[in-house]
Backbone as numpy.savetxt, mean C-alpha at the origin, in Angstrom:
# Nx Ny Nz CAx CAy CAz Cx Cy Cz
-3.39 7.80 17.53 -3.73 7.81 16.18 -4.84 7.18 15.65
-5.62 7.92 14.83 -6.77 7.39 14.18 -6.17 6.86 12.70
-6.82 5.61 12.39 -6.58 4.98 11.28 -7.88 4.78 10.59
-7.90 5.02 9.20 -9.04 4.82 8.45 -8.73 3.75 7.11
-9.42 2.84 6.87 -9.11 1.59 5.94 -9.16 2.48 4.45
-8.17 2.17 3.84 -7.83 3.09 2.24 -7.84 1.95 1.07
-7.49 0.69 1.57 -7.29 -0.23 0.42 -6.87 -1.71 1.12
-6.44 -2.59 -0.06 -6.22 -3.94 0.14 -5.21 -4.49 -0.36
-4.39 -5.26 0.01 -3.33 -6.00 -0.79 -3.63 -7.00 -1.78
-3.58 -6.72 -3.04 -4.12 -7.83 -3.85 -3.17 -8.95 -4.37
-1.71 -8.33 -4.08 -0.49 -9.28 -4.37 0.60 -9.00 -4.01
1.66 -9.76 -3.75 2.99 -9.38 -3.18 4.29 -10.13 -3.94
4.99 -9.30 -4.43 6.04 -9.82 -5.09 7.32 -9.61 -4.13
7.66 -10.87 -3.59 8.73 -10.95 -2.62 10.16 -10.75 -3.11
10.38 -11.17 -4.30 11.73 -10.81 -4.85 12.04 -9.43 -5.11
10.78 -8.63 -5.40 10.97 -7.28 -5.55 10.80 -6.16 -4.20
10.03 -6.85 -3.16 9.61 -6.47 -1.99 8.62 -5.25 -2.30
7.58 -5.64 -3.30 6.54 -4.85 -3.61 5.15 -5.48 -3.32
4.20 -4.35 -3.12 2.98 -5.03 -2.45 1.89 -4.18 -3.59
1.10 -4.90 -4.44 0.06 -4.25 -5.31 -1.06 -4.09 -4.31
-1.45 -2.85 -4.48 -2.71 -2.53 -3.35 -3.55 -1.68 -4.27
-4.78 -2.20 -3.91 -6.23 -1.55 -4.44 -6.51 -0.59 -3.57
-6.38 0.77 -4.14 -6.94 1.79 -3.11 -8.63 2.05 -3.08
-9.14 2.45 -2.16 -10.63 3.06 -2.18 -10.72 4.63 -2.08
-9.56 5.10 -2.21 -9.52 6.60 -2.21 -8.24 7.13 -2.62
-7.90 8.21 -3.35 -6.72 8.89 -3.74 -5.62 9.02 -2.60
-4.74 8.29 -2.86 -3.33 8.49 -1.94 -2.08 9.05 -2.71
-1.64 9.57 -1.85 -0.23 10.57 -2.31 0.99 9.95 -2.01
1.85 9.73 -2.59 3.49 9.45 -2.14 3.84 10.30 -0.73
4.33 10.01 0.17 4.68 10.59 1.24 3.80 10.21 2.51
2.46 9.74 2.15 1.38 9.40 3.18 1.93 8.18 3.85
1.71 8.14 5.24 2.17 7.03 6.03 1.07 6.14 6.08
1.29 4.98 5.83 0.14 3.75 5.68 0.44 2.57 6.91
-0.45 2.03 7.14 -0.46 0.79 8.24 -0.80 -0.36 7.46
0.03 -1.36 7.31 -0.43 -2.78 6.58 -0.80 -3.74 7.91
-1.88 -4.21 7.76 -2.48 -4.91 8.90 -3.17 -6.21 8.38
-2.78 -7.34 9.06 -3.13 -8.55 8.47 -3.00 -9.87 9.67
-3.26 -11.02 9.48 -3.41 -12.22 10.41 -1.88 -12.19 10.74
-0.89 -11.94 10.26 0.52 -11.81 10.55 1.19 -10.73 10.36
0.59 -9.77 9.67 1.27 -8.44 9.12 0.66 -7.44 10.13
1.73 -6.59 10.48 1.30 -5.26 11.37 2.63 -4.36 11.39
2.65 -3.52 10.38 3.58 -2.57 10.34 3.39 -1.15 9.77
4.15 -0.20 9.90 3.66 1.26 9.50 4.69 1.69 8.66
4.62 2.27 7.59 5.61 2.88 6.73 5.07 4.14 6.06
6.05 5.20 5.72 5.48 6.18 4.61 5.76 5.52 3.24
4.83 5.77 2.23 4.90 5.52 0.96 6.08 6.28 0.22
6.91 5.78 -0.15 8.17 6.45 -0.75 8.02 6.24 -2.07
7.63 4.95 -2.60 7.90 4.82 -4.08 6.31 4.15 -4.75
5.72 4.63 -5.55 4.56 4.20 -6.22 4.70 3.98 -7.81
4.21 2.87 -8.08 4.32 2.55 -9.84 2.77 2.09 -9.97
2.49 2.61 -11.33 1.27 1.94 -11.88 1.60 1.89 -13.44
1.39 0.66 -13.75 1.66 0.12 -15.27 3.27 0.25 -15.57
4.02 0.02 -14.61 5.80 0.15 -14.60 6.08 1.65 -14.79
5.24 2.35 -14.31 5.68 3.84 -14.57 5.48 4.55 -13.15
6.56 5.35 -12.61 6.56 6.00 -11.45 5.55 7.04 -11.32
4.72 6.86 -10.25 3.32 7.92 -9.96 3.64 8.48 -8.67
2.92 9.80 -8.44 3.41 10.46 -7.25 1.63 10.42 -6.39
0.73 9.75 -7.14 -0.64 9.48 -6.56 -1.27 8.60 -7.23
-1.90 7.97 -6.28 -2.84 6.79 -6.51 -4.10 7.09 -6.76
-4.81 6.81 -7.97 -6.18 7.11 -8.22 -7.20 5.99 -7.61
-8.40 6.41 -7.52 -9.45 5.71 -6.70 -9.62 4.17 -7.38
-9.57 3.26 -6.74 -9.79 1.99 -7.59 -8.61 1.44 -8.46
-7.56 1.93 -8.47 -6.57 1.64 -9.27 -5.48 0.71 -8.45
-4.85 -0.38 -8.81 -3.91 -1.20 -8.27 -2.61 -0.59 -8.51
-1.99 -0.32 -7.36 -0.47 0.54 -7.46 0.47 -0.27 -6.81
1.67 -0.60 -7.38 2.72 -1.13 -6.86 3.60 -0.24 -5.71
3.88 -0.66 -4.53 4.20 0.20 -3.46 5.38 -0.80 -2.97
6.61 -0.19 -2.92 7.65 -0.73 -2.25 7.53 -0.89 -0.62
7.66 -1.77 -0.03 7.25 -2.15 1.15 8.49 -2.69 1.76
8.59 -2.31 3.16 9.74 -2.66 4.09 9.48 -3.80 5.04
8.46 -4.54 4.59 8.37 -5.94 5.48 7.42 -6.72 4.47
7.42 -7.96 4.75 6.30 -8.90 3.98 4.99 -8.71 4.22
4.08 -8.69 3.04 2.52 -8.52 3.19 1.93 -9.81 2.43
0.71 -9.83 2.81 0.06 -11.11 2.08 -1.12 -10.60 1.44
-1.71 -11.27 0.38 -3.02 -11.09 -0.27 -4.16 -10.71 0.88
-4.75 -9.97 0.77 -6.01 -9.70 1.79 -5.65 -8.87 2.97
-4.43 -8.59 3.27 -4.17 -7.59 4.16 -4.74 -6.10 4.04
-5.12 -5.51 5.01 -5.84 -4.26 4.75 -4.77 -3.23 4.92
-4.91 -2.11 4.15 -4.17 -0.88 4.09 -4.81 0.10 5.08
-4.38 0.87 5.71 -5.10 1.89 6.63 -4.14 3.21 6.40
-4.75 4.36 6.53 -4.13 5.60 6.20 -3.92 6.12 7.81
-2.64 6.61 8.36 -2.50 6.86 9.57 -2.50 8.68 9.60
-3.64 8.88 10.53 -3.78 10.45 10.47 -3.73 10.95 12.01
């Protein structure tokens, strides 16, 4: 598997299990991403994305998007596209 960096976690809401990710390219719902950091290391498909409390199917370049995550992430964790 080849992985390309596509974003960074800017915030994590543990009570909602939602990561706020700033993407450096367009990302679509359904893509598989890998969260990696000092103590974070898991892969999951993007099943739910929100921007400004509204459901979206695509994250625009440079936007901060909320993503439902299956495990805890931390600010500064890198997000990679799994291709």
